[in-house]
C-alpha positions in Angstrom: 9.9 -5.8 -19.4 6.4 -6.5 -20.3 3.7 -3.8 -19.9 0.3 -4.9 -18.5 -2.9 -2.9 -19.4 -6.2 -3.3 -17.6 -9.2 -1.5 -19.2 -12.6 -1.3 -17.7 -12.3 -4.5 -15.7 -15.5 -5.9 -14.1 -15.8 -8.9 -12.1 -19.1 -10.0 -10.3 -19.8 -13.0 -8.0 -23.5 -13.2 -8.1 -24.9 -9.8 -7.2 -21.7 -8.7 -5.5 -19.4 -6.6 -7.7 -15.9 -7.3 -6.6 -14.1 -5.1 -9.3 -15.9 -2.2 -11.0 -14.7 -0.6 -14.2 -11.0 -0.7 -13.1 -8.6 0.7 -15.5 -4.8 0.7 -14.9 -1.4 0.7 -16.7 1.2 -1.4 -15.0 4.6 -0.1 -16.3 7.1 -2.7 -17.7 10.2 -3.2 -15.4 8.6 -1.4 -12.5 6.8 -2.2 -9.3 3.1 -1.3 -9.3 1.4 -1.9 -5.8 -2.4 -2.4 -5.7 -3.1 -1.2 -2.2 -6.4 -1.5 -0.3 -8.1 -3.0 2.7 -9.3 -6.6 3.0 -12.2 -7.2 0.5 -11.3 -4.3 -1.7 -10.8 -6.4 -4.9 -7.0 -6.8 -4.9 -6.9 -10.6 -5.2 -9.8 -10.7 -7.7 -7.9 -8.3 -10.0 -4.8 -10.4 -9.9 -6.6 -13.6 -10.5 -8.3 -12.1 -13.5 -4.9 -11.0 -14.9 -3.7 -14.5 -14.3 -6.9 -16.1 -15.9 -7.8 -17.9 -12.7 -11.0 -15.8 -12.8 -12.8 -14.8 -16.0 -13.6 -11.2 -16.4 -17.3 -10.2 -16.9 -16.2 -7.1 -18.9 -13.2 -5.3 -20.0 -9.8 -6.2 -21.5 -6.5 -7.3 -20.2 -3.5 -6.8 -22.3 0.0 -8.1 -21.8 2.7 -6.8 -24.2 0.1 -5.5 -26.6 -1.8 -8.9 -26.7 -5.3 -9.2 -25.3 -5.2 -12.2 -23.0 -8.9 -12.5 -22.0 -9.4 -15.8 -23.9 -5.9 -17.2 -23.5 -5.6 -20.1 -20.9 -3.7 -19.3 -17.8 -0.7 -21.5 -18.6 -0.2 -19.7 -21.9 -0.3 -16.1 -20.5 3.4 -16.2 -19.3 2.7 -14.7 -15.8 3.8 -16.1 -12.5 1.5 -16.0 -9.4 3.0 -15.7 -5.9 0.2 -16.5 -3.3 -0.2 -15.3 0.2 0.2 -18.9 1.5 3.4 -20.5 0.5 1.7 -23.5 -1.4 4.9 -25.7 -1.5 4.9 -29.3 -2.2 5.6 -31.0 1.2 7.1 -34.2 -0.3 9.4 -32.2 -2.7 12.8 -30.8 -1.7 13.3 -27.1 -2.0 15.1 -27.8 -5.4 12.3 -29.8 -6.7 9.8 -27.2 -5.6 11.6 -24.5 -7.4 12.1 -26.7 -10.5 8.5 -27.9 -10.7 7.4 -25.2 -13.4 10.5 -26.1 -15.4 9.8 -29.8 -15.2 6.2 -29.2 -16.5 7.7 -27.3 -19.5 10.1 -30.0 -20.4 13.4 -28.5 -19.4 16.3 -30.9 -19.3 18.0 -31.7 -16.0 21.0 -29.6 -16.8 18.9 -26.6 -17.7 16.9 -27.0 -14.5 19.9 -27.3 -12.3 21.4 -24.0 -13.8 18.3 -22.1 -13.4 17.4 -23.3 -10.0 20.9 -22.7 -8.6 21.0 -19.2 -10.2 17.6 -18.1 -8.7 18.4 -19.7 -5.4 21.6 -17.8 -5.2 19.7 -14.6 -5.8 17.5 -15.3 -2.9 20.3 -16.7 -0.6 18.6 -20.1 -0.2 21.1 -22.2 -2.2 22.1 -23.9 1.0 18.5 -25.2 1.5 18.1 -26.9 -1.9 18.3 -30.5 -0.3 15.8 -29.8 2.5 12.1 -30.3 2.5 9.7 -27.5 3.5 9.0 -28.9 6.9 12.7 -28.4 7.9 12.9 -24.6 6.8 11.4 -21.4 8.4 8.4 -19.4 7.2 10.6 -16.7 5.7 12.7 -19.4 3.8 9.5 -21.0 2.6 8.3 -17.7 1.2 11.7 -17.3 -0.6 11.2 -20.7 -2.1 7.8 -19.8 -3.3 9.2 -16.6 -4.8 12.1 -18.5 -6.4 9.6 -20.9 -8.1 8.0 -17.9 -9.7 11.3 -16.2 -10.7 12.8 -19.3 -12.2 10.4 -19.2 -15.1 11.3 -15.6 -15.9 7.7 -14.8 -16.9 6.6 -11.5 -18.6 4.6 -10.4 -15.4 5.0 -11.3 -11.7 1.7 -11.3 -9.8 2.3 -11.1 -6.1 -0.7 -11.4 -3.7 0.1 -10.4 -0.3 3.2 -12.5 -0.3 4.7 -11.3 3.0 1.5 -11.1 5.0 2.1 -14.4 6.9 5.8 -13.5 7.9 7.0 -12.1 11.2 7.7 -8.3 11.2 11.4 -8.5 11.0 11.5 -11.1 8.2 8.8 -9.0 6.4 11.1 -6.0 6.5 14.0 -8.0 5.1 12.0 -9.5 2.3 10.7 -6.2 1.3 14.3 -5.0 0.7 15.1 -8.3 -0.9 12.2 -8.2 -3.4 13.0 -4.7 -4.4 16.5 -5.5 -4.9 15.6 -8.5 -7.0 13.1 -6.6 -9.1 15.7 -4.0 -9.8 18.4 -6.5 -10.9 16.0 -8.4 -13.1 14.1 -5.4 -14.5 11.1 -7.4 -14.0 7.3 -6.4 -14.1 5.8 -6.7 -10.7 2.1 -6.3 -10.0 1.9 -6.5 -6.2 -1.2 -6.6 -4.0 -1.1 -5.7 -0.3 -3.1 -4.0 2.5 0.0 -2.8 4.2 0.5 0.9 3.4 4.2 0.8 4.7 4.9 -2.0 2.3 3.5 0.0 -0.6 5.2 3.2 0.3 8.7 1.5 0.7 8.5 -0.7 -2.4 6.3 0.8 -5.2 7.3 2.9 -8.1 3.5 3.5 -8.5 0.7 2.9 -6.1 -2.8 2.2 -7.2 -5.3 2.5 -4.3 -8.5 0.4 -4.5 -11.6 0.4 -2.3 -14.8 -1.6 -2.7 -13.7 -2.5 -6.2 -13.2 1.0 -7.4 -9.8 2.5 -8.2 -9.5 5.6 -6.1 -6.1 7.1 -6.8 -2.9 6.3 -8.8 0.4 8.0 -8.3 4.0 7.7 -7.0 4.3 7.1 -3.2 5.1 10.8 -2.7 2.1 11.9 -4.6 -0.2 9.4 -2.7 1.1 10.6 0.6 1.4 14.3 0.0 -1.6 14.8 -2.2 -4.3 12.4 -1.1 -7.4 12.6 -3.3 -9.9 12.2 -0.6 -10.5 11.3 3.1 -10.1 7.6 2.5 -6.7 7.8 1.0 -5.5 10.3 3.6 -6.6 8.2 6.4 -5.5 4.8 4.9 -2.0 5.9 3.9 0.1 6.9 6.9 1.0 5.4 10.3 -1.0 6.6 12.1 -3.4 8.1 9.4 -4.3 11.7 9.0 -6.1 13.5 11.7 -9.6 15.1 10.8 -11.5 17.7 12.8 -14.8 19.2 11.6 -14.6 22.9 10.8 -16.7 25.8 9.3 -15.6 28.6 7.0 -16.1 32.2 8.4 -14.7 34.8 6.1 -10.9 34.1 5.9 -10.9 32.1 9.0 -11.6 28.4 9.7 -13.7 28.0 12.8 -12.3 24.5 13.9 -14.6 22.4 16.0 -16.8 24.3 15.7 -16.0 26.0 19.0 -12.4 24.8 19.5 -10.4 27.6 17.9 -10.1 30.0 15.0 -7.6 29.2 12.3 -6.5 31.9 9.9 -6.1 30.6 6.3 -3.9 31.7 3.5 -5.6 33.6 0.6 -5.2 30.7 -1.9 -7.0 28.2 0.4 -9.8 30.7 0.9 -10.1 31.1 -2.9 -10.1 27.3 -3.4 -13.0 26.9 -0.9 -15.0 29.7 -2.5 -14.5 28.3 -6.0 -15.9 25.0 -4.9 -18.7 26.7 -2.8 -17.7 24.7 0.3 -18.8 26.1 3.7 -18.3 22.9 5.8 -15.2 20.9 5.8 -12.7 18.7 7.7 -9.3 20.1 8.7 -6.7 17.4 8.0 -3.2 17.3 9.4 -0.7 14.3 9.6 0.6 13.4 13.1 4.2 14.3 12.2 3.0 17.8 11.2 1.7 18.8 14.6 4.0 20.6 16.9 3.7 20.4 20.8 4.8 22.9 23.5 4.5 23.0 27.3 4.2 26.8 27.0 1.7 28.8 25.0 2.9 30.5 21.8 1.5 32.5 18.9 -0.6 30.1 16.7 -0.6 27.4 19.4 -3.9 26.0 21.0 -4.5 24.2 24.4 -5.3 20.6 24.7 -5.1 17.7 27.2 -2.8 14.7 26.9 -5.0 11.6 26.8 -2.6 8.6 26.1 1.1 8.3 25.2 2.2 5.3 23.1 5.9 4.8 23.3 7.4 3.5 19.9 11.2 3.5 20.5 12.7 6.7 19.2 9.2 8.1 18.6 5.9 8.2 20.6 2.3 8.8 19.6 0.8 11.4 21.9 -3.1 11.5 21.8 -4.6 14.9 22.6 -8.2 15.4 23.6 -10.2 18.2 22.1 -13.6 17.7 23.7 -15.2 15.1 21.6 -12.2 14.7 19.2 -8.7 13.3 19.4 -5.5 14.4 17.7 -2.6 12.0 17.2 0.8 13.5 17.2 4.1 11.9 16.4 6.7 13.3 18.7 10.3 12.6 19.6 10.9 10.3 22.5 13.0 12.8 24.3 10.0 15.0 25.0 8.1 13.5 28.0 4.3 13.7 28.2 1.9 12.4 30.8 -1.8 11.6 30.7 -3.9 14.5 32.0 -1.2 17.1 31.3 -2.1 20.4 29.7 -0.1 21.2 26.5 -0.2 23.4 23.5 -0.2 22.4 19.9 0.4 24.1 16.6 0.8 23.1 12.9 3.8 23.1 10.6 3.6 25.8 8.0 2.0 24.7 4.8 1.1 21.2 6.2 -2.7 21.4 6.6 -5.4 19.9 4.4 -9.0 20.7 3.7 -11.6 18.2 2.7 -15.2 18.8 1.5 -17.4 17.3 4.3 -20.1 16.3 1.8 -18.1 14.8 -1.0 -14.9 14.0 1.2 -12.8 15.2 -1.8 -9.6 17.2 -1.0 -10.1 21.0 -1.5 -6.5 21.9 -0.5 
């Protein structure tokens, strides 16, 4: 259960700063997910930890030892890449055993370890096959097994499920979380998939343009996003934002759409930060819909309905803005239909329009 510490990591490629002053503690025996869009700096961070890229500044520590100048082969980390990277001429057994062979393990030791990890991943029946004769999901299990068989101090997983079909991806998420728990291993996992992060992580670290934006548990990230970027990026769909202006103890949403009374603590928070213009934020699942007018509900027009099985996404038109609503499938809505919407109590957010930081 090794602990990984990254302190003020900087990595540049020419004039481009890929990672900027990133500091992060990866707890031993847990899954820490580095979440961010493509080009955010996730892969570069993992490659610096592995020693495949040399950091321009900062320190990387594994189990209390600074590893910046230690060669990759001596850092005792395993890297699982987005692409499977299997040896096509080797059998599954030979692929999994390859890091053990390099380290001089005997045939008996290799057989014991390979069969043990193959059993963990339910691929023990594939050991005599070559990669061309197994599926994509099975190939990724082989790539993961090749990393697991070494039992390294830290596992680095760079978008390992991205190239898999949706159903296999869901199965592998569960499988990886189970394996990590049974092994009490340290996982540092990079992904652009917020659903993957929320379902797997003990801790989520959100990165954007090389900067660490927010670190917290999945619940903290989802319920208390630090700024507009986090609120929009985490969630499916992301949070709705509508411009608004403060007027006394009321929020004029739109402006010109509707007045929204605020609780006193929200008013005080805005006054303390001297904010007059903001964005009203609300998650799609926290908007209520009705075919009849009610107190605290406002009129809108249905623009598009997107069925998603037991749920549906209903897009409401508010002049130049759109609200996305997650609604139960048994409530039927039609494009062009007039409806009324309201907000669940205590489920609205306020963001400073200038700084994009969360006020409430």
